[in-house]
BALOBA-1460 file (C-alpha; in Angstrom, 3 decimals):
// residues 119
<rec num="1" residu="m" x="15.613" y="1.254" z="5.267"/>
<rec num="2" residu="m" x="15.056" y="3.996" z="2.695"/>
<rec num="3" residu="l" x="15.128" y="7.689" z="3.591"/>
<rec num="4" residu="v" x="11.646" y="9.181" z="3.908"/>
<rec num="5" residu="t" x="11.078" y="12.752" z="2.731"/>
<rec num="6" residu="y" x="7.938" y="14.730" z="2.056"/>
<rec num="7" residu="s" x="7.870" y="14.203" z="-1.702"/>
<rec num="8" residu="n" x="9.704" y="10.983" z="-2.501"/>
<rec num="9" residu="f" x="6.747" y="8.588" z="-2.391"/>
<rec num="10" residu="e" x="5.705" y="6.856" z="-5.591"/>
<rec num="11" residu="q" x="2.798" y="4.701" z="-6.640"/>
<rec num="12" residu="g" x="3.726" y="1.104" z="-5.881"/>
<rec num="13" residu="d" x="5.954" y="1.884" z="-2.893"/>
<rec num="14" residu="i" x="5.508" y="-0.417" z="0.090"/>
<rec num="15" residu="v" x="5.653" y="1.559" z="3.327"/>
<rec num="16" residu="v" x="5.076" y="1.038" z="7.029"/>
<rec num="17" residu="l" x="2.470" y="3.324" z="8.554"/>
<rec num="18" residu="p" x="-0.098" y="3.395" z="11.349"/>
<rec num="19" residu="i" x="-3.150" y="1.532" z="10.051"/>
<rec num="20" residu="p" x="-6.289" y="2.125" z="12.096"/>
<rec num="21" residu="f" x="-8.550" y="-0.693" z="13.164"/>
<rec num="22" residu="s" x="-11.828" y="-0.539" z="11.264"/>
<rec num="23" residu="n" x="-13.613" y="0.693" z="14.408"/>
<rec num="24" residu="l" x="-10.976" y="3.493" z="14.727"/>
<rec num="25" residu="s" x="-10.285" y="2.545" z="18.349"/>
<rec num="26" residu="d" x="-6.531" y="2.317" z="17.759"/>
<rec num="27" residu="a" x="-3.877" y="1.935" z="15.075"/>
<rec num="28" residu="k" x="-0.888" y="-0.334" z="14.595"/>
<rec num="29" residu="l" x="2.213" y="-0.002" z="12.420"/>
<rec num="30" residu="r" x="1.641" y="-2.217" z="9.403"/>
<rec num="31" residu="p" x="2.784" y="-2.425" z="5.790"/>
<rec num="32" residu="a" x="0.743" y="-0.735" z="3.077"/>
<rec num="33" residu="i" x="1.104" y="-0.026" z="-0.610"/>
<rec num="34" residu="i" x="0.791" y="3.470" z="-2.023"/>
<rec num="35" residu="v" x="-1.758" y="3.600" z="-4.848"/>
<rec num="36" residu="s" x="-2.171" y="7.356" z="-5.300"/>
<rec num="37" residu="s" x="-0.654" y="8.689" z="-8.523"/>
<rec num="38" residu="n" x="2.808" y="10.211" z="-8.573"/>
<rec num="39" residu="n" x="1.200" y="13.532" z="-9.553"/>
<rec num="40" residu="f" x="-1.003" y="13.384" z="-6.435"/>
<rec num="41" residu="n" x="1.939" y="12.305" z="-4.265"/>
<rec num="42" residu="q" x="4.061" y="15.251" z="-5.437"/>
<rec num="43" residu="n" x="1.358" y="17.844" z="-4.830"/>
<rec num="44" residu="y" x="-0.431" y="16.823" z="-1.645"/>
<rec num="45" residu="p" x="0.690" y="16.274" z="1.953"/>
<rec num="46" residu="d" x="-1.085" y="12.878" z="1.965"/>
<rec num="47" residu="v" x="-0.878" y="9.553" z="0.135"/>
<rec num="48" residu="i" x="-3.587" y="7.010" z="-0.548"/>
<rec num="49" residu="a" x="-2.656" y="3.473" z="0.451"/>
<rec num="50" residu="l" x="-3.987" y="-0.080" z="0.770"/>
<rec num="51" residu="k" x="-3.419" y="-2.352" z="3.760"/>
<rec num="52" residu="i" x="-1.119" y="-5.355" z="3.367"/>
<rec num="53" residu="t" x="-1.635" y="-8.345" z="5.639"/>
<rec num="54" residu="s" x="0.128" y="-11.657" z="6.040"/>
<rec num="55" residu="i" x="-3.163" y="-13.287" z="6.994"/>
<rec num="56" residu="g" x="-4.271" y="-15.254" z="3.957"/>
<rec num="57" residu="h" x="-7.575" y="-14.203" z="2.453"/>
<rec num="58" residu="s" x="-9.380" y="-15.102" z="-0.715"/>
<rec num="59" residu="l" x="-11.876" y="-12.269" z="-0.774"/>
<rec num="60" residu="p" x="-12.965" y="-10.826" z="-4.122"/>
<rec num="61" residu="f" x="-10.998" y="-7.582" z="-3.732"/>
<rec num="62" residu="d" x="-7.758" y="-9.061" z="-2.400"/>
<rec num="63" residu="v" x="-4.555" y="-9.329" z="-4.420"/>
<rec num="64" residu="q" x="-1.869" y="-11.844" z="-3.495"/>
<rec num="65" residu="l" x="1.628" y="-10.408" z="-2.984"/>
<rec num="66" residu="k" x="4.590" y="-12.758" z="-3.382"/>
<rec num="67" residu="f" x="8.336" y="-12.265" z="-3.058"/>
<rec num="68" residu="n" x="8.811" y="-12.103" z="-6.833"/>
<rec num="69" residu="d" x="6.282" y="-9.227" z="-7.151"/>
<rec num="70" residu="l" x="8.848" y="-6.812" z="-5.706"/>
<rec num="71" residu="i" x="11.500" y="-4.905" z="-7.609"/>
<rec num="72" residu="k" x="12.960" y="-3.423" z="-4.390"/>
<rec num="73" residu="g" x="12.973" y="-4.603" z="-0.793"/>
<rec num="74" residu="e" x="11.694" y="-7.880" z="0.551"/>
<rec num="75" residu="l" x="8.694" y="-9.426" z="2.263"/>
<rec num="76" residu="l" x="8.922" y="-11.460" z="5.444"/>
<rec num="77" residu="k" x="6.249" y="-13.776" z="4.014"/>
<rec num="78" residu="d" x="3.739" y="-13.990" z="1.212"/>
<rec num="79" residu="s" x="0.996" y="-11.453" z="1.861"/>
<rec num="80" residu="t" x="-2.365" y="-10.126" z="0.746"/>
<rec num="81" residu="i" x="-3.164" y="-6.604" z="-0.424"/>
<rec num="82" residu="n" x="-6.631" y="-5.676" z="0.800"/>
<rec num="83" residu="c" x="-7.917" y="-3.411" z="-1.982"/>
<rec num="84" residu="a" x="-11.101" y="-2.743" z="-0.008"/>
<rec num="85" residu="f" x="-9.122" y="-1.201" z="2.879"/>
<rec num="86" residu="v" x="-8.272" y="2.207" z="1.407"/>
<rec num="87" residu="l" x="-6.828" y="4.917" z="3.592"/>
<rec num="88" residu="t" x="-5.556" y="8.434" z="3.126"/>
<rec num="89" residu="i" x="-2.698" y="9.311" z="5.436"/>
<rec num="90" residu="e" x="-0.377" y="12.232" z="5.972"/>
<rec num="91" residu="k" x="3.121" y="11.527" z="4.666"/>
<rec num="92" residu="t" x="4.712" y="12.615" z="7.948"/>
<rec num="93" residu="l" x="3.090" y="9.596" z="9.651"/>
<rec num="94" residu="i" x="4.849" y="7.109" z="7.382"/>
<rec num="95" residu="d" x="7.517" y="5.289" z="9.343"/>
<rec num="96" residu="k" x="9.637" y="3.964" z="6.459"/>
<rec num="97" residu="k" x="9.724" y="2.589" z="2.930"/>
<rec num="98" residu="i" x="10.420" y="-1.116" z="2.721"/>
<rec num="99" residu="g" x="9.990" y="-1.937" z="-0.950"/>
<rec num="100" residu="k" x="8.346" y="-1.402" z="-4.314"/>
<rec num="101" residu="i" x="6.145" y="-3.679" z="-6.418"/>
<rec num="102" residu="n" x="6.561" y="-4.386" z="-10.127"/>
<rec num="103" residu="n" x="4.290" y="-2.895" z="-12.796"/>
<rec num="104" residu="s" x="2.475" y="-6.171" z="-13.400"/>
<rec num="105" residu="k" x="1.321" y="-6.367" z="-9.765"/>
<rec num="106" residu="l" x="0.475" y="-2.644" z="-9.752"/>
<rec num="107" residu="n" x="-1.740" y="-3.156" z="-12.802"/>
<rec num="108" residu="e" x="-3.480" y="-6.071" z="-11.072"/>
<rec num="109" residu="i" x="-4.237" y="-3.790" z="-8.104"/>
<rec num="110" residu="k" x="-5.547" y="-1.057" z="-10.418"/>
<rec num="111" residu="e" x="-7.910" y="-3.572" z="-12.048"/>
<rec num="112" residu="k" x="-9.230" y="-4.610" z="-8.613"/>
<rec num="113" residu="l" x="-9.761" y="-0.956" z="-7.670"/>
<rec num="114" residu="k" x="-11.687" y="-0.385" z="-10.930"/>
<rec num="115" residu="e" x="-13.928" y="-3.342" z="-10.020"/>
<rec num="116" residu="l" x="-14.331" y="-2.146" z="-6.433"/>
<rec num="117" residu="f" x="-15.383" y="1.362" z="-7.428"/>
<rec num="118" residu="t" x="-16.970" y="0.314" z="-10.759"/>
<rec num="119" residu="i" x="-14.914" y="2.868" z="-12.680"/>
């Protein structure tokens, strides 16, 4: 487990945080990937993240995450990054860092986000 401090989150970090159900009735600790820029992460008390799930999907805005996509940490199993499940969360609610993705996978996520928001 990596030490969590207020300002040491970077784009591409995989973290564990409380992810709310879409109806906001509850939340459960789940992995997520930080997609907010390092500049944002250094200057705000929040991060912007995407939900990671081990449930296989093939939806248009999903990105597959495999073991070899990580440069730090490890996955328990191949997973899916749900680029349509964007959340902003206070850094103090992050439980721990568990990994970091490589630049190639980060660029794939950025392309999906551009498509999602047509930017």
